[in-house]
ZADO-1210 file (C-alpha; in nm, 4 decimals, padded with zeros to 6 digits):
<atoms>
<atom x="00.0000" y="00.0000" z="00.0000" code="MET" pos="1"/>
<atom x="00.1130" y="00.3525" z="-00.0643" code="ALA" pos="2"/>
<atom x="00.2199" y="00.5705" z="00.2159" code="SER" pos="3"/>
<atom x="00.0834" y="00.9080" z="00.3051" code="LYS" pos="4"/>
<atom x="00.3875" y="01.0735" z="00.1540" code="GLU" pos="5"/>
<atom x="00.3416" y="00.8818" z="-00.1699" code="ASP" pos="6"/>
<atom x="-00.0218" y="00.9855" z="-00.1789" code="MET" pos="7"/>
<atom x="00.0672" y="01.3518" z="-00.1262" code="LYS" pos="8"/>
<atom x="00.3266" y="01.3321" z="-00.3978" code="MET" pos="9"/>
<atom x="00.0927" y="01.1558" z="-00.6329" code="TRP" pos="10"/>
<atom x="-00.1860" y="01.4045" z="-00.5540" code="PHE" pos="11"/>
<atom x="00.0567" y="01.6983" z="-00.6014" code="GLY" pos="12"/>
<atom x="00.1626" y="01.5669" z="-00.9430" code="GLU" pos="13"/>
<atom x="-00.2010" y="01.5109" z="-01.0407" code="PHE" pos="14"/>
<atom x="-00.2900" y="01.8616" z="-00.9280" code="GLN" pos="15"/>
<atom x="00.0015" y="02.0112" z="-01.1239" code="ALA" pos="16"/>
<atom x="-00.0920" y="01.8193" z="-01.4390" code="GLN" pos="17"/>
<atom x="-00.4587" y="01.9089" z="-01.3950" code="PHE" pos="18"/>
<atom x="-00.3782" y="02.2758" z="-01.3459" code="MET" pos="19"/>
<atom x="-00.1440" y="02.2824" z="-01.6452" code="ALA" pos="20"/>
<atom x="-00.4009" y="02.1090" z="-01.8635" code="LYS" pos="21"/>
<atom x="-00.6835" y="02.3333" z="-01.7370" code="THR" pos="22"/>
<atom x="-00.4713" y="02.6424" z="-01.7852" code="GLU" pos="23"/>
<atom x="-00.3875" y="02.5362" z="-02.1414" code="THR" pos="24"/>
<atom x="-00.7534" y="02.4723" z="-02.2174" code="GLN" pos="25"/>
<atom x="-00.8503" y="02.8017" z="-02.0556" code="PHE" pos="26"/>
<atom x="-00.5910" y="02.9886" z="-02.2653" code="GLU" pos="27"/>
<atom x="-00.7151" y="02.8111" z="-02.5773" code="SER" pos="28"/>
<atom x="-01.0767" y="02.9034" z="-02.4986" code="MET" pos="29"/>
<atom x="-00.9709" y="03.2587" z="-02.4136" code="LYS" pos="30"/>
<atom x="-00.7923" y="03.2915" z="-02.7505" code="ASN" pos="31"/>
<atom x="-01.0930" y="03.1469" z="-02.9357" code="GLU" pos="32"/>
<atom x="-01.3244" y="03.3930" z="-02.7568" code="MET" pos="33"/>
<atom x="-01.0952" y="03.6859" z="-02.8434" code="LYS" pos="34"/>
<atom x="-01.0879" y="03.5733" z="-03.2050" code="LYS" pos="35"/>
<atom x="-01.4695" y="03.5360" z="-03.2136" code="ALA" pos="36"/>
<atom x="-01.5145" y="03.8804" z="-03.0525" code="ILE" pos="37"/>
<atom x="-01.2767" y="04.0366" z="-03.3060" code="GLN" pos="38"/>
<atom x="-01.4665" y="03.8688" z="-03.5927" code="GLU" pos="39"/>
<atom x="-01.7962" y="03.9938" z="-03.4508" code="LEU" pos="40"/>
<atom x="-01.6486" y="04.3412" z="-03.4162" code="GLY" pos="41"/>
<atom x="-01.5302" y="04.3437" z="-03.7775" code="SER" pos="42"/>
<atom x="-01.8689" y="04.2101" z="-03.8944" code="GLU" pos="43"/>
<atom x="-02.0496" y="04.4796" z="-03.6949" code="ILE" pos="44"/>
<atom x="-01.8170" y="04.7405" z="-03.8423" code="LYS" pos="45"/>
<atom x="-01.8812" y="04.6011" z="-04.1912" code="SER" pos="46"/>
<atom x="-02.2583" y="04.6092" z="-04.1292" code="LEU" pos="47"/>
<atom x="-02.2291" y="04.9685" z="-04.0104" code="GLY" pos="48"/>
<atom x="-02.0427" y="05.0658" z="-04.3272" code="GLU" pos="49"/>
<atom x="-02.3011" y="04.8860" z="-04.5406" code="ARG" pos="50"/>
<atom x="-02.5811" y="05.0642" z="-04.3531" code="MET" pos="51"/>
<atom x="-02.4089" y="05.3992" z="-04.4158" code="ASP" pos="52"/>
<atom x="-02.3808" y="05.3136" z="-04.7850" code="THR" pos="53"/>
<atom x="-02.7474" y="05.2104" z="-04.7999" code="LEU" pos="54"/>
<atom x="-02.8526" y="05.5310" z="-04.6234" code="GLU" pos="55"/>
<atom x="-02.6566" y="05.7385" z="-04.8755" code="LYS" pos="56"/>
<atom x="-02.8105" y="05.5455" z="-05.1660" code="ILE" pos="57"/>
<atom x="-03.1585" y="05.5879" z="-05.0164" code="THR" pos="58"/>
<atom x="-03.1008" y="05.9595" z="-04.9700" code="GLN" pos="59"/>
<atom x="-02.9808" y="05.9922" z="-05.3311" code="ASN" pos="60"/>
<atom x="-03.2826" y="05.7970" z="-05.4552" code="LEU" pos="61"/>
<atom x="-03.5160" y="06.0186" z="-05.2525" code="ASP" pos="62"/>
<atom x="-03.3555" y="06.3282" z="-05.4043" code="GLU" pos="63"/>
<atom x="-03.3821" y="06.1805" z="-05.7553" code="GLU" pos="64"/>
<atom x="-03.7459" y="06.0885" z="-05.6986" code="MET" pos="65"/>
<atom x="-03.8154" y="06.4443" z="-05.5824" code="GLN" pos="66"/>
<atom x="-03.6467" y="06.5807" z="-05.8947" code="GLN" pos="67"/>
<atom x="-03.8477" y="06.3419" z="-06.1157" code="TYR" pos="68"/>
<atom x="-04.1690" y="06.4414" z="-05.9382" code="ALA" pos="69"/>
<atom x="-04.0923" y="06.8091" z="-06.0029" code="GLU" pos="70"/>
<atom x="-04.0042" y="06.7323" z="-06.3647" code="LEU" pos="71"/>
<atom x="-04.3248" y="06.5336" z="-06.4061" code="GLN" pos="72"/>
<atom x="-04.5247" y="06.8237" z="-06.2630" code="GLU" pos="73"/>
<atom x="-04.3546" y="07.0641" z="-06.5054" code="GLN" pos="74"/>
<atom x="-04.4239" y="06.8285" z="-06.7969" code="LEU" pos="75"/>
<atom x="-04.7879" y="06.7931" z="-06.6949" code="LEU" pos="76"/>
<atom x="-04.8266" y="07.1724" z="-06.6810" code="ARG" pos="77"/>
<atom x="-04.6514" y="07.2079" z="-07.0160" code="ARG" pos="78"/>
<atom x="-04.8657" y="06.9332" z="-07.1698" code="THR" pos="79"/>
<atom x="-05.1788" y="07.1026" z="-07.0384" code="HIS" pos="80"/>
<atom x="-05.0699" y="07.4367" z="-07.1845" code="ASN" pos="81"/>
<atom x="-04.9860" y="07.2724" z="-07.5184" code="LEU" pos="82"/>
<atom x="-05.3254" y="07.1000" z="-07.5254" code="GLU" pos="83"/>
<atom x="-05.4931" y="07.4357" z="-07.4670" code="ILE" pos="84"/>
<atom x="-05.2850" y="07.5935" z="-07.7437" code="GLN" pos="85"/>
<atom x="-05.3604" y="07.3027" z="-07.9785" code="CYS" pos="86"/>
<atom x="-05.7331" y="07.3306" z="-07.9113" code="GLU" pos="87"/>
<atom x="-05.7149" y="07.7057" z="-07.9680" code="ASP" pos="88"/>
<atom x="-05.5323" y="07.6547" z="-08.2998" code="LEU" pos="89"/>
<atom x="-05.7836" y="07.3920" z="-08.4082" code="GLU" pos="90"/>
<atom x="-06.0686" y="07.6263" z="-08.3239" code="ASN" pos="91"/>
<atom x="-05.9023" y="07.9114" z="-08.5108" code="ARG" pos="92"/>
<atom x="-05.8483" y="07.6947" z="-08.8193" code="SER" pos="93"/>
<atom x="-06.2187" y="07.6062" z="-08.8245" code="ARG" pos="94"/>
<atom x="-06.3269" y="07.9706" z="-08.8179" code="ARG" pos="95"/>
<atom x="-06.2664" y="08.0091" z="-09.1886" code="SER" pos="96"/>
<atom x="-06.4920" y="07.7122" z="-09.2675" code="ASN" pos="97"/>
<atom x="-06.8372" y="07.7805" z="-09.4019" code="ILE" pos="98"/>
<atom x="-07.1034" y="07.5169" z="-09.3418" code="ARG" pos="99"/>
<atom x="-07.3821" y="07.4803" z="-09.5881" code="ILE" pos="100"/>
<atom x="-07.6635" y="07.2721" z="-09.4434" code="LYS" pos="101"/>
<atom x="-07.9540" y="07.1030" z="-09.6149" code="ASN" pos="102"/>
<atom x="-07.7912" y="07.0590" z="-09.9517" code="MET" pos="103"/>
<atom x="-07.9368" y="06.7917" z="-10.1700" code="VAL" pos="104"/>
<atom x="-07.7985" y="06.4571" z="-10.0622" code="GLU" pos="105"/>
<atom x="-07.7742" y="06.3224" z="-10.4137" code="SER" pos="106"/>
<atom x="-07.4841" y="06.5541" z="-10.5037" code="ILE" pos="107"/>
<atom x="-07.1675" y="06.3491" z="-10.5221" code="ASP" pos="108"/>
<atom x="-06.8194" y="06.4800" z="-10.4443" code="ASP" pos="109"/>
<atom x="-06.7367" y="06.5580" z="-10.8099" code="ARG" pos="110"/>
<atom x="-07.0383" y="06.7860" z="-10.8468" code="ASP" pos="111"/>
<atom x="-07.0039" y="06.9347" z="-10.4990" code="LEU" pos="112"/>
<atom x="-06.7670" y="07.2114" z="-10.6092" code="LYS" pos="113"/>
<atom x="-06.9938" y="07.3216" z="-10.8917" code="THR" pos="114"/>
<atom x="-07.3045" y="07.3087" z="-10.6731" code="ALA" pos="115"/>
<atom x="-07.1407" y="07.5121" z="-10.3948" code="VAL" pos="116"/>
<atom x="-07.0065" y="07.7674" z="-10.6440" code="GLN" pos="117"/>
<atom x="-07.3571" y="07.8092" z="-10.7845" code="GLN" pos="118"/>
<atom x="-07.5034" y="07.8615" z="-10.4335" code="VAL" pos="119"/>
<atom x="-07.2506" y="08.1326" z="-10.3559" code="PHE" pos="120"/>
<atom x="-07.2991" y="08.3033" z="-10.6919" code="LYS" pos="121"/>
<atom x="-07.6691" y="08.3269" z="-10.6123" code="GLU" pos="122"/>
<atom x="-07.6116" y="08.4496" z="-10.2562" code="ILE" pos="123"/>
<atom x="-07.3487" y="08.7028" z="-10.3590" code="LEU" pos="124"/>
<atom x="-07.5384" y="08.8039" z="-10.6720" code="ALA" pos="125"/>
<atom x="-07.2225" y="08.7449" z="-10.8689" code="ALA" pos="126"/>
<atom x="-07.2122" y="08.7639" z="-11.2431" code="LYS" pos="127"/>
<atom x="-07.1965" y="08.4386" z="-11.4367" code="GLU" pos="128"/>
<atom x="-06.8444" y="08.5079" z="-11.5606" code="GLU" pos="129"/>
<atom x="-06.7155" y="08.5729" z="-11.2064" code="GLU" pos="130"/>
<atom x="-06.5883" y="08.2558" z="-11.0519" code="GLU" pos="131"/>
<atom x="-06.6112" y="08.1820" z="-10.6812" code="VAL" pos="132"/>
<atom x="-06.2820" y="08.0181" z="-10.5798" code="SER" pos="133"/>
<atom x="-06.3004" y="07.7269" z="-10.3362" code="ILE" pos="134"/>
<atom x="-05.9840" y="07.5914" z="-10.1744" code="ASP" pos="135"/>
<atom x="-06.1264" y="07.2904" z="-09.9934" code="LYS" pos="136"/>
<atom x="-06.4531" y="07.1080" z="-09.9882" code="ARG" pos="137"/>
<atom x="-06.5719" y="06.7899" z="-09.8301" code="TYR" pos="138"/>
<atom x="-06.8868" y="06.6168" z="-09.7239" code="MET" pos="139"/>
<atom x="-06.9504" y="06.5658" z="-09.3568" code="GLU" pos="140"/>
<atom x="-07.0952" y="06.2229" z="-09.2964" code="VAL" pos="141"/>
<atom x="-07.3925" y="06.2137" z="-09.0614" code="ALA" pos="142"/>
<atom x="-07.3387" y="06.0037" z="-08.7517" code="SER" pos="143"/>
<atom x="-07.4920" y="05.6579" z="-08.7367" code="GLU" pos="144"/>
<atom x="-07.7321" y="05.7546" z="-08.4578" code="ASP" pos="145"/>
<atom x="-07.8567" y="06.0624" z="-08.6460" code="ALA" pos="146"/>
<atom x="-08.2180" y="06.0585" z="-08.7686" code="PRO" pos="147"/>
<atom x="-08.2627" y="05.8932" z="-09.1082" code="ALA" pos="148"/>
<atom x="-08.4058" y="06.2109" z="-09.2629" code="ASN" pos="149"/>
<atom x="-08.1035" y="06.4250" z="-09.1646" code="GLN" pos="150"/>
<atom x="-07.9235" y="06.5678" z="-09.4661" code="VAL" pos="151"/>
<atom x="-07.5429" y="06.5669" z="-09.4801" code="ASP" pos="152"/>
<atom x="-07.3686" y="06.9025" z="-09.4417" code="SER" pos="153"/>
<atom x="-07.1245" y="07.0355" z="-09.6952" code="LYS" pos="154"/>
<atom x="-06.8241" y="07.2392" z="-09.5815" code="VAL" pos="155"/>
<atom x="-06.6392" y="07.4921" z="-09.7894" code="VAL" pos="156"/>
<atom x="-06.3293" y="07.6804" z="-09.6781" code="THR" pos="157"/>
<atom x="-06.1395" y="07.9816" z="-09.7985" code="SER" pos="158"/>
<atom x="-06.3697" y="08.1458" z="-10.0467" code="LEU" pos="159"/>
<atom x="-06.2117" y="08.4175" z="-10.2577" code="ASN" pos="160"/>
</atoms>
């Protein structure tokens, strides 16, 4: 059997080995924890930088959207003004048109010019040798839902 002194020595050696092994494991765990904390720190820093970049991009996009909204508003105003001008020009171009209603429906387009010239000669009491000049003429077609007895209108523009 082992003596008390042998037991103390054996226990002392065991304690020294255990402490050395525990200290080595503790140092290893400590180093791993430091490394993990450093990696987390660098990842957090990287996330912060990415967030800053995303915030800048978002701010730039907001500014661009504001500029596009202003541009769209300007274009809408300009389009509205151009539509008004276009309508005004269309209305002005129609002012020189003369509508002759209730002309005989049997007149075809070839005879329309002659028929309209004759009407104006009678209205203006023009002499037979005086010619009434017509720049344009066309027949307005009655709409489909117009009464069946409605007569087509004839339009003449720019009489001289």
